[in-house]
N, CA, C and O atoms as a GROMACS GRO file, in nm:
protein
  532
    1MET      N    1   9.760  17.216  12.398
    1MET     CA    2   9.705  17.123  12.450
    1MET      C    3   9.624  17.123  12.531
    1MET      O    4   9.638  17.242  12.558
    2THR      N    5   9.562  17.097  12.584
    2THR     CA    6   9.491  17.158  12.747
    2THR      C    7   9.519  16.976  12.807
    2THR      O    8   9.560  16.866  12.769
    3ALA      N    9   9.462  17.050  12.924
    3ALA     CA   10   9.504  16.867  13.028
    3ALA      C   11   9.363  16.824  12.972
    3ALA      O   12   9.367  16.702  12.961
    4SER      N   13   9.248  16.868  12.935
    4SER     CA   14   9.162  16.767  12.912
    4SER      C   15   9.194  16.710  12.793
    4SER      O   16   9.134  16.604  12.774
    5GLU      N   17   9.288  16.752  12.682
    5GLU     CA   18   9.283  16.685  12.553
    5GLU      C   19   9.449  16.589  12.633
    5GLU      O   20   9.483  16.471  12.622
    6THR      N   21   9.486  16.652  12.675
    6THR     CA   22   9.563  16.572  12.697
    6THR      C   23   9.519  16.439  12.716
    6THR      O   24   9.556  16.352  12.637
    7ALA      N   25   9.426  16.406  12.832
    7ALA     CA   26   9.373  16.266  12.927
    7ALA      C   27   9.297  16.200  12.785
    7ALA      O   28   9.320  16.082  12.760
    8VAL      N   29   9.234  16.254  12.723
    8VAL     CA   30   9.166  16.215  12.632
    8VAL      C   31   9.275  16.125  12.516
    8VAL      O   32   9.275  16.002  12.520
    9ARG      N   33   9.356  16.193  12.425
    9ARG     CA   34   9.480  16.175  12.403
    9ARG      C   35   9.532  15.991  12.446
    9ARG      O   36   9.530  15.882  12.388
   10ASP      N   37   9.585  16.059  12.616
   10ASP     CA   38   9.662  15.912  12.660
   10ASP      C   39   9.521  15.856  12.660
   10ASP      O   40   9.502  15.814  12.546
   11SER      N   41   9.407  15.835  12.739
   11SER     CA   42   9.296  15.690  12.761
   11SER      C   43   9.244  15.644  12.579
   11SER      O   44   9.190  15.535  12.563
   12VAL      N   45   9.258  15.704  12.500
   12VAL     CA   46   9.206  15.653  12.300
   12VAL      C   47   9.397  15.578  12.314
   12VAL      O   48   9.396  15.463  12.269
   13ALA      N   49   9.514  15.612  12.355
   13ALA     CA   50   9.617  15.590  12.254
   13ALA      C   51   9.667  15.433  12.416
   13ALA      O   52   9.750  15.343  12.407
   14ALA      N   53   9.590  15.461  12.514
   14ALA     CA   54   9.608  15.315  12.547
   14ALA      C   55   9.483  15.183  12.600
   14ALA      O   56   9.489  15.087  12.677
   15SER      N   57   9.381  15.237  12.518
   15SER     CA   58   9.275  15.165  12.518
   15SER      C   59   9.300  15.087  12.385
   15SER      O   60   9.248  14.979  12.357
   16LEU      N   61   9.383  15.154  12.311
   16LEU     CA   62   9.447  15.043  12.175
   16LEU      C   63   9.574  15.001  12.151
   16LEU      O   64   9.625  14.963  12.045
   17SER      N   65   9.638  15.016  12.311
   17SER     CA   66   9.766  14.964  12.310
   17SER      C   67   9.904  15.012  12.267
   17SER      O   68  10.009  14.951  12.256
   18MET      N   69   9.865  15.174  12.238
   18MET     CA   70   9.966  15.208  12.164
   18MET      C   71  10.058  15.263  12.208
   18MET      O   72  10.029  15.282  12.326
   19ASP      N   73  10.174  15.311  12.183
   19ASP     CA   74  10.267  15.400  12.299
   19ASP      C   75  10.240  15.574  12.240
   19ASP      O   76  10.225  15.610  12.123
   20VAL      N   77  10.240  15.630  12.323
   20VAL     CA   78  10.226  15.786  12.276
   20VAL      C   79  10.345  15.855  12.288
   20VAL      O   80  10.419  15.870  12.386
   21PRO      N   81  10.352  15.891  12.181
   21PRO     CA   82  10.422  15.986  12.120
   21PRO      C   83  10.519  16.089  12.202
   21PRO      O   84  10.471  16.196  12.239
   22PRO      N   85  10.680  16.054  12.236
   22PRO     CA   86  10.710  16.181  12.313
   22PRO      C   87  10.681  16.381  12.285
   22PRO      O   88  10.703  16.452  12.187
   23GLN      N   89  10.626  16.412  12.420
   23GLN     CA   90  10.610  16.536  12.414
   23GLN      C   91  10.731  16.616  12.378
   23GLN      O   92  10.712  16.732  12.412
   24GLY      N   93  10.851  16.598  12.322
   24GLY     CA   94  10.967  16.696  12.329
   24GLY      C   95  10.956  16.740  12.167
   24GLY      O   96  10.864  16.799  12.109
   25LEU      N   97  11.048  16.705  12.132
   25LEU     CA   98  11.073  16.863  12.022
   25LEU      C   99  10.988  16.730  11.933
   25LEU      O  100  10.963  16.615  11.969
   26SER      N  101  10.949  16.827  11.763
   26SER     CA  102  10.892  16.764  11.652
   26SER      C  103  10.944  16.685  11.568
   26SER      O  104  11.062  16.710  11.542
   27LEU      N  105  10.885  16.572  11.501
   27LEU     CA  106  10.974  16.499  11.396
   27LEU      C  107  11.041  16.590  11.260
   27LEU      O  108  11.084  16.542  11.155
   28SER      N  109  11.037  16.674  11.284
   28SER     CA  110  11.130  16.769  11.218
   28SER      C  111  11.226  16.822  11.291
   28SER      O  112  11.339  16.816  11.241
   29GLY      N  113  11.214  16.872  11.397
   29GLY     CA  114  11.292  16.900  11.490
   29GLY      C  115  11.388  16.809  11.546
   29GLY      O  116  11.493  16.839  11.603
   30ARG      N  117  11.328  16.659  11.518
   30ARG     CA  118  11.438  16.514  11.547
   30ARG      C  119  11.526  16.484  11.461
   30ARG      O  120  11.639  16.441  11.484
   31ALA      N  121  11.456  16.518  11.314
   31ALA     CA  122  11.544  16.427  11.190
   31ALA      C  123  11.609  16.596  11.164
   31ALA      O  124  11.654  16.606  11.050
   32ALA      N  125  11.622  16.733  11.248
   32ALA     CA  126  11.746  16.796  11.203
   32ALA      C  127  11.850  16.797  11.281
   32ALA      O  128  11.956  16.849  11.247
   33TRP      N  129  11.825  16.717  11.440
   33TRP     CA  130  11.922  16.689  11.486
   33TRP      C  131  11.998  16.544  11.443
   33TRP      O  132  12.106  16.517  11.497
   34LEU      N  133  11.938  16.449  11.343
   34LEU     CA  134  11.987  16.412  11.365
   34LEU      C  135  12.073  16.401  11.202
   34LEU      O  136  12.169  16.330  11.172
   35MET      N  137  11.969  16.537  11.086
   35MET     CA  138  12.088  16.536  10.972
   35MET      C  139  12.204  16.609  11.040
   35MET      O  140  12.315  16.596  10.989
   36SER      N  141  12.191  16.680  11.143
   36SER     CA  142  12.339  16.763  11.143
   36SER      C  143  12.406  16.628  11.263
   36SER      O  144  12.526  16.636  11.233
   37ALA      N  145  12.402  16.562  11.329
   37ALA     CA  146  12.496  16.397  11.383
   37ALA      C  147  12.557  16.388  11.219
   37ALA      O  148  12.667  16.426  11.180
   38LYS      N  149  12.474  16.339  11.159
   38LYS     CA  150  12.501  16.244  11.078
   38LYS      C  151  12.600  16.329  10.940
   38LYS      O  152  12.659  16.262  10.855
   39ALA      N  153  12.603  16.477  10.940
   39ALA     CA  154  12.669  16.579  10.834
   39ALA      C  155  12.830  16.543  10.957
   39ALA      O  156  12.936  16.522  10.898
   40LEU      N  157  12.829  16.538  11.146
   40LEU     CA  158  12.914  16.582  11.150
   40LEU      C  159  13.030  16.427  11.150
   40LEU      O  160  13.151  16.426  11.127
   41ALA      N  161  12.946  16.319  11.181
   41ALA     CA  162  13.006  16.232  11.127
   41ALA      C  163  13.074  16.207  11.019
   41ALA      O  164  13.187  16.159  11.029
   42PHE      N  165  13.019  16.233  10.903
   42PHE     CA  166  13.068  16.191  10.804
   42PHE      C  167  13.203  16.310  10.801
   42PHE      O  168  13.282  16.239  10.738
   43VAL      N  169  13.278  16.436  10.826
   43VAL     CA  170  13.301  16.556  10.853
   43VAL      C  171  13.428  16.448  10.857
   43VAL      O  172  13.508  16.420  10.767
   44PHE      N  173  13.414  16.386  11.031
   44PHE     CA  174  13.512  16.308  11.104
   44PHE      C  175  13.558  16.226  11.024
   44PHE      O  176  13.674  16.205  10.990
   45SER      N  177  13.407  16.153  10.975
   45SER     CA  178  13.544  16.007  10.888
   45SER      C  179  13.589  16.107  10.769
   45SER      O  180  13.712  16.112  10.763
   46PHE      N  181  13.547  16.160  10.704
   46PHE     CA  182  13.642  16.248  10.603
   46PHE      C  183  13.814  16.281  10.651
   46PHE      O  184  13.926  16.241  10.617
   47ALA      N  185  13.774  16.350  10.722
   47ALA     CA  186  13.878  16.426  10.779
   47ALA      C  187  13.997  16.314  10.861
   47ALA      O  188  14.110  16.284  10.823
   48LEU      N  189  13.967  16.297  10.911
   48LEU     CA  190  14.049  16.187  10.998
   48LEU      C  191  14.198  16.102  10.974
   48LEU      O  192  14.303  16.089  11.037
   49PRO      N  193  14.133  16.045  10.824
   49PRO     CA  194  14.226  15.948  10.783
   49PRO      C  195  14.351  16.080  10.678
   49PRO      O  196  14.471  16.065  10.652
   50LEU      N  197  14.251  16.204  10.640
   50LEU     CA  198  14.364  16.267  10.577
   50LEU      C  199  14.458  16.344  10.703
   50LEU      O  200  14.574  16.385  10.701
   51LEU      N  201  14.370  16.345  10.792
   51LEU     CA  202  14.473  16.456  10.920
   51LEU      C  203  14.582  16.320  10.905
   51LEU      O  204  14.673  16.360  10.832
   52LEU      N  205  14.606  16.186  10.944
   52LEU     CA  206  14.672  16.054  10.953
   52LEU      C  207  14.736  16.015  10.926
   52LEU      O  208  14.827  15.950  10.976
   53ALA      N  209  14.693  16.058  10.783
   53ALA     CA  210  14.804  16.012  10.636
   53ALA      C  211  14.908  16.108  10.641
   53ALA      O  212  15.020  16.083  10.596
   54ARG      N  213  14.871  16.244  10.705
   54ARG     CA  214  15.010  16.354  10.699
   54ARG      C  215  15.090  16.330  10.889
   54ARG      O  216  15.197  16.382  10.922
   55ARG      N  217  15.013  16.252  10.972
   55ARG     CA  218  15.083  16.258  11.089
   55ARG      C  219  15.204  16.108  11.099
   55ARG      O  220  15.316  16.095  11.150
   56MET      N  221  15.138  16.040  11.043
   56MET     CA  222  15.206  15.840  11.080
   56MET      C  223  15.267  15.826  10.908
   56MET      O  224  15.235  15.848  10.791
   57ASN      N  225  15.390  15.766  11.004
   57ASN     CA  226  15.467  15.699  10.817
   57ASN      C  227  15.377  15.562  10.770
   57ASN      O  228  15.280  15.517  10.830
   58THR      N  229  15.436  15.509  10.648
   58THR     CA  230  15.339  15.489  10.574
   58THR      C  231  15.282  15.288  10.654
   58THR      O  232  15.194  15.208  10.626
   59THR      N  233  15.391  15.292  10.753
   59THR     CA  234  15.372  15.125  10.791
   59THR      C  235  15.261  15.158  10.875
   59THR      O  236  15.144  15.119  10.878
   60GLU      N  237  15.321  15.235  10.939
   60GLU     CA  238  15.190  15.266  11.084
   60GLU      C  239  15.014  15.329  10.984
   60GLU      O  240  14.904  15.274  10.988
   61TYR      N  241  15.045  15.424  10.925
   61TYR     CA  242  14.905  15.386  10.830
   61TYR      C  243  14.864  15.306  10.801
   61TYR      O  244  14.765  15.264  10.861
   62GLY      N  245  14.909  15.247  10.708
   62GLY     CA  246  14.884  15.068  10.678
   62GLY      C  247  14.815  15.006  10.772
   62GLY      O  248  14.701  14.967  10.747
   63ILE      N  249  14.883  14.984  10.919
   63ILE     CA  250  14.849  14.924  11.010
   63ILE      C  251  14.654  14.962  11.036
   63ILE      O  252  14.550  14.898  11.032
   64TYR      N  253  14.701  15.117  11.067
   64TYR     CA  254  14.507  15.145  11.137
   64TYR      C  255  14.490  15.123  10.974
   64TYR      O  256  14.555  15.020  10.957
   65LYS      N  257  14.450  15.153  10.875
   65LYS     CA  258  14.380  15.108  10.789
   65LYS      C  259  14.365  14.936  10.785
   65LYS      O  260  14.247  14.901  10.786
   66GLN      N  261  14.451  14.837  10.782
   66GLN     CA  262  14.384  14.730  10.788
   66GLN      C  263  14.316  14.701  10.964
   66GLN      O  264  14.252  14.598  10.984
   67PHE      N  265  14.334  14.780  11.050
   67PHE     CA  266  14.272  14.804  11.186
   67PHE      C  267  14.134  14.821  11.135
   67PHE      O  268  14.039  14.749  11.170
   68THR      N  269  14.128  14.920  11.051
   68THR     CA  270  13.951  15.012  11.077
   68THR      C  271  13.903  14.891  10.961
   68THR      O  272  13.785  14.859  10.976
   69LEU      N  273  13.960  14.833  10.872
   69LEU     CA  274  13.906  14.700  10.751
   69LEU      C  275  13.871  14.609  10.830
   69LEU      O  276  13.797  14.524  10.781
   70ILE      N  277  13.894  14.600  10.923
   70ILE     CA  278  13.908  14.437  11.058
   70ILE      C  279  13.757  14.518  11.138
   70ILE      O  280  13.673  14.443  11.189
   71ILE      N  281  13.741  14.631  11.142
   71ILE     CA  282  13.633  14.651  11.257
   71ILE      C  283  13.500  14.668  11.193
   71ILE      O  284  13.400  14.624  11.249
   72SER      N  285  13.494  14.728  11.079
   72SER     CA  286  13.412  14.761  10.993
   72SER      C  287  13.389  14.631  10.967
   72SER      O  288  13.292  14.583  11.026
   73THR      N  289  13.466  14.543  10.877
   73THR     CA  290  13.408  14.460  10.821
   73THR      C  291  13.306  14.352  10.928
   73THR      O  292  13.191  14.313  10.910
   74SER      N  293  13.410  14.321  11.054
   74SER     CA  294  13.330  14.239  11.179
   74SER      C  295  13.201  14.345  11.228
   74SER      O  296  13.104  14.269  11.236
   75LEU      N  297  13.159  14.469  11.261
   75LEU     CA  298  13.071  14.508  11.261
   75LEU      C  299  12.971  14.502  11.139
   75LEU      O  300  12.860  14.556  11.133
   76THR      N  301  13.038  14.417  11.032
   76THR     CA  302  12.879  14.404  10.972
   76THR      C  303  12.856  14.266  10.980
   76THR      O  304  12.748  14.211  11.004
   77LEU      N  305  12.959  14.216  10.958
   77LEU     CA  306  12.911  14.088  10.962
   77LEU      C  307  12.895  13.964  11.031
   77LEU      O  308  12.883  13.851  10.984
   78LEU      N  309  12.896  14.017  11.194
   78LEU     CA  310  12.923  13.945  11.324
   78LEU      C  311  12.745  13.920  11.371
   78LEU      O  312  12.680  13.829  11.422
   79PRO      N  313  12.715  14.074  11.315
   79PRO     CA  314  12.552  14.041  11.359
   79PRO      C  315  12.454  13.937  11.279
   79PRO      O  316  12.383  13.841  11.312
   80LEU      N  317  12.476  13.985  11.192
   80LEU     CA  318  12.444  13.836  11.115
   80LEU      C  319  12.272  13.865  11.075
   80LEU      O  320  12.194  13.776  11.043
   81GLY      N  321  12.242  14.001  11.086
   81GLY     CA  322  12.172  14.051  11.081
   81GLY      C  323  12.019  14.012  11.120
   81GLY      O  324  11.914  13.984  11.062
   82VAL      N  325  12.079  14.026  11.278
   82VAL     CA  326  12.012  13.910  11.370
   82VAL      C  327  11.867  14.086  11.421
   82VAL      O  328  11.744  14.081  11.429
   83GLY      N  329  11.982  14.235  11.446
   83GLY     CA  330  11.974  14.310  11.471
   83GLY      C  331  11.832  14.377  11.413
   83GLY      O  332  11.738  14.402  11.488
   84VAL      N  333  11.829  14.410  11.229
   84VAL     CA  334  11.792  14.387  11.146
   84VAL      C  335  11.600  14.292  11.140
   84VAL      O  336  11.508  14.336  11.072
   85SER      N  337  11.593  14.202  11.203
   85SER     CA  338  11.531  14.122  11.265
   85SER      C  339  11.403  14.199  11.302
   85SER      O  340  11.292  14.177  11.255
   86ALA      N  341  11.427  14.273  11.374
   86ALA     CA  342  11.341  14.305  11.512
   86ALA      C  343  11.226  14.405  11.427
   86ALA      O  344  11.106  14.412  11.452
   87PHE      N  345  11.314  14.495  11.301
   87PHE     CA  346  11.148  14.533  11.243
   87PHE      C  347  11.059  14.461  11.219
   87PHE      O  348  10.943  14.502  11.216
   88TYR      N  349  11.089  14.348  11.200
   88TYR     CA  350  11.006  14.285  11.123
   88TYR      C  351  10.886  14.168  11.232
   88TYR      O  352  10.766  14.145  11.212
   89PHE      N  353  10.986  14.109  11.355
   89PHE     CA  354  10.898  14.060  11.467
   89PHE      C  355  10.851  14.162  11.561
   89PHE      O  356  10.760  14.120  11.632
   90LEU      N  357  10.880  14.263  11.580
   90LEU     CA  358  10.826  14.402  11.691
   90LEU      C  359  10.741  14.419  11.654
   90LEU      O  360  10.662  14.439  11.746
   91SER      N  361  10.697  14.426  11.560
   91SER     CA  362  10.567  14.514  11.446
   91SER      C  363  10.465  14.386  11.442
   91SER      O  364  10.348  14.424  11.439
   92ARG      N  365  10.480  14.241  11.441
   92ARG     CA  366  10.402  14.155  11.419
   92ARG      C  367  10.388  14.082  11.580
   92ARG      O  368  10.312  13.986  11.593
   93GLU      N  369  10.450  14.124  11.674
   93GLU     CA  370  10.427  14.065  11.820
   93GLU      C  371  10.430  14.139  11.915
   93GLU      O  372  10.534  14.189  11.959
   94ASP      N  373  10.325  14.156  11.958
   94ASP     CA  374  10.326  14.292  12.046
   94ASP      C  375  10.330  14.219  12.186
   94ASP      O  376  10.412  14.264  12.266
   95GLY      N  377  10.249  14.107  12.229
   95GLY     CA  378  10.270  14.061  12.326
   95GLY      C  379  10.466  14.024  12.375
   95GLY      O  380  10.539  14.054  12.469
   96ARG      N  381  10.472  13.980  12.304
   96ARG     CA  382  10.622  13.933  12.289
   96ARG      C  383  10.762  14.054  12.285
   96ARG      O  384  10.883  14.045  12.302
   97LYS      N  385  10.701  14.123  12.263
   97LYS     CA  386  10.797  14.252  12.228
   97LYS      C  387  10.924  14.252  12.332
   97LYS      O  388  11.030  14.238  12.270
   98ARG      N  389  10.942  14.265  12.480
   98ARG     CA  390  11.054  14.271  12.576
   98ARG      C  391  11.150  14.112  12.496
   98ARG      O  392  11.264  14.105  12.450
   99GLN      N  393  11.064  14.029  12.505
   99GLN     CA  394  11.110  13.905  12.501
   99GLN      C  395  11.227  13.901  12.323
   99GLN      O  396  11.315  13.820  12.294
  100ILE      N  397  11.193  13.984  12.268
  100ILE     CA  398  11.228  13.979  12.125
  100ILE      C  399  11.370  14.019  12.116
  100ILE      O  400  11.467  13.972  12.057
  101ALA      N  401  11.346  14.139  12.209
  101ALA     CA  402  11.418  14.256  12.276
  101ALA      C  403  11.526  14.155  12.285
  101ALA      O  404  11.603  14.118  12.196
  102PHE      N  405  11.514  14.096  12.472
  102PHE     CA  406  11.631  14.019  12.492
  102PHE      C  407  11.661  13.945  12.406
  102PHE      O  408  11.771  13.983  12.367
  103ASN      N  409  11.616  13.827  12.330
  103ASN     CA  410  11.717  13.730  12.235
  103ASN      C  411  11.775  13.854  12.165
  103ASN      O  412  11.896  13.831  12.163
  104ILE      N  413  11.755  13.967  12.108
  104ILE     CA  414  11.856  14.003  12.015
  104ILE      C  415  12.006  14.076  12.098
  104ILE      O  416  12.122  14.095  12.062
  105LEU      N  417  11.943  14.100  12.205
  105LEU     CA  418  12.053  14.148  12.330
  105LEU      C  419  12.175  14.050  12.356
  105LEU      O  420  12.298  14.051  12.365
  106LEU      N  421  12.017  13.924  12.366
  106LEU     CA  422  12.127  13.825  12.437
  106LEU      C  423  12.252  13.788  12.349
  106LEU      O  424  12.368  13.786  12.391
  107PHE      N  425  12.198  13.750  12.184
  107PHE     CA  426  12.274  13.698  12.076
  107PHE      C  427  12.447  13.800  12.054
  107PHE      O  428  12.567  13.776  12.054
  108HIS      N  429  12.362  13.912  12.038
  108HIS     CA  430  12.512  13.994  12.041
  108HIS      C  431  12.569  14.031  12.123
  108HIS      O  432  12.649  14.124  12.116
  109PHE      N  433  12.530  13.946  12.253
  109PHE     CA  434  12.649  13.921  12.323
  109PHE      C  435  12.707  13.785  12.340
  109PHE      O  436  12.810  13.746  12.395
  110PHE      N  437  12.642  13.743  12.296
  110PHE     CA  438  12.697  13.613  12.222
  110PHE      C  439  12.837  13.568  12.134
  110PHE      O  440  12.930  13.487  12.143
  111VAL      N  441  12.791  13.667  12.052
  111VAL     CA  442  12.838  13.679  11.951
  111VAL      C  443  13.000  13.741  11.941
  111VAL      O  444  13.105  13.711  11.884
  112ALA      N  445  12.942  13.865  12.054
  112ALA     CA  446  13.098  13.949  12.081
  112ALA      C  447  13.161  13.903  12.197
  112ALA      O  448  13.272  13.946  12.230
  113GLY      N  449  13.105  13.827  12.255
  113GLY     CA  450  13.176  13.710  12.344
  113GLY      C  451  13.228  13.599  12.266
  113GLY      O  452  13.299  13.522  12.332
  114VAL      N  453  13.220  13.585  12.203
  114VAL     CA  454  13.264  13.452  12.086
  114VAL      C  455  13.419  13.488  12.042
  114VAL      O  456  13.523  13.422  12.048
  115ALA      N  457  13.387  13.633  11.993
  115ALA     CA  458  13.491  13.701  11.937
  115ALA      C  459  13.583  13.734  11.988
  115ALA      O  460  13.696  13.736  11.941
  116CYS      N  461  13.532  13.778  12.141
  116CYS     CA  462  13.678  13.794  12.212
  116CYS      C  463  13.725  13.716  12.317
  116CYS      O  464  13.807  13.739  12.405
  117LEU      N  465  13.652  13.610  12.288
  117LEU     CA  466  13.709  13.497  12.391
  117LEU      C  467  13.828  13.446  12.224
  117LEU      O  468  13.943  13.405  12.241
  118VAL      N  469  13.784  13.458  12.125
  118VAL     CA  470  13.899  13.388  12.004
  118VAL      C  471  14.037  13.470  11.974
  118VAL      O  472  14.146  13.420  11.948
  119PHE      N  473  14.003  13.607  11.984
  119PHE     CA  474  14.076  13.700  12.026
  119PHE      C  475  14.193  13.703  12.171
  119PHE      O  476  14.307  13.749  12.175
  120THR      N  477  14.150  13.667  12.229
  120THR     CA  478  14.147  13.634  12.370
  120THR      C  479  14.293  13.505  12.369
  120THR      O  480  14.413  13.507  12.396
  121LEU      N  481  14.216  13.427  12.332
  121LEU     CA  482  14.275  13.294  12.285
  121LEU      C  483  14.413  13.312  12.183
  121LEU      O  484  14.526  13.265  12.174
  122HIS      N  485  14.354  13.378  12.138
  122HIS     CA  486  14.473  13.347  11.975
  122HIS      C  487  14.522  13.521  11.974
  122HIS      O  488  14.472  13.566  11.870
  123PRO      N  489  14.579  13.605  12.030
  123PRO     CA  490  14.627  13.737  12.037
  123PRO      C  491  14.688  13.791  11.885
  123PRO      O  492  14.672  13.901  11.833
  124THR      N  493  14.747  13.699  11.845
  124THR     CA  494  14.854  13.690  11.720
  124THR      C  495  14.799  13.683  11.595
  124THR      O  496  14.842  13.699  11.481
  125LEU      N  497  14.629  13.636  11.671
  125LEU     CA  498  14.587  13.612  11.522
  125LEU      C  499  14.568  13.684  11.325
  125LEU      O  500  14.608  13.646  11.215
  126LEU      N  501  14.495  13.786  11.373
  126LEU     CA  502  14.526  13.900  11.326
  126LEU      C  503  14.691  13.955  11.205
  126LEU      O  504  14.726  13.989  11.092
  127GLY      N  505  14.747  13.916  11.382
  127GLY     CA  506  14.940  13.910  11.299
  127GLY      C  507  14.924  13.813  11.221
  127GLY      O  508  14.919  13.861  11.108
  128ARG      N  509  14.914  13.720  11.217
  128ARG     CA  510  14.985  13.619  11.137
  128ARG      C  511  14.891  13.608  11.019
  128ARG      O  512  14.940  13.594  10.908
  129MET      N  513  14.726  13.616  11.037
  129MET     CA  514  14.655  13.641  10.900
  129MET      C  515  14.718  13.779  10.776
  129MET      O  516  14.729  13.768  10.654
  130PHE      N  517  14.753  13.906  10.870
  130PHE     CA  518  14.821  13.971  10.723
  130PHE      C  519  14.933  14.019  10.738
  130PHE      O  520  14.977  14.132  10.720
  131GLY      N  521  15.000  13.882  10.787
  131GLY     CA  522  15.181  13.874  10.777
  131GLY      C  523  15.232  14.005  10.812
  131GLY      O  524  15.313  14.048  10.731
  132ASN      N  525  15.198  14.107  10.944
  132ASN     CA  526  15.239  14.133  11.023
  132ASN      C  527  15.285  14.124  11.155
  132ASN      O  528  15.318  14.206  11.241
  133ALA      N  529  15.278  13.973  11.148
  133ALA     CA  530  15.286  13.913  11.316
  133ALA      C  531  15.404  13.990  11.419
  133ALA      O  532  15.416  13.954  11.536
   0.00000   0.00000   0.00000
């Protein structure tokens, strides 16, 4: 792409108030990186429990599984779907994108702070819930 074509493209994008796509990898290149990362994450998430089951005794592995259950459930439930609302509001509110992103970030910090406060004030809460305190 020549310099004049780039200038025209940038001015048209600016006049339409659209974001200019990055000049790096193509869409298929970025998709390949994402697919590779997802495949590697799948391999690790599949292999790690197999290795830990061989290395740990039954009690330790049970505690590990309880911990992963708590973490995965918390990561799913605590955000309450607020982050997903960004897809709805960011596409409709052009002038308030920073404010919406800040509100979502603020909500996540608040929820994480409440969870941290609960576990700081009651450190044996999870042990009592699962009966292994």
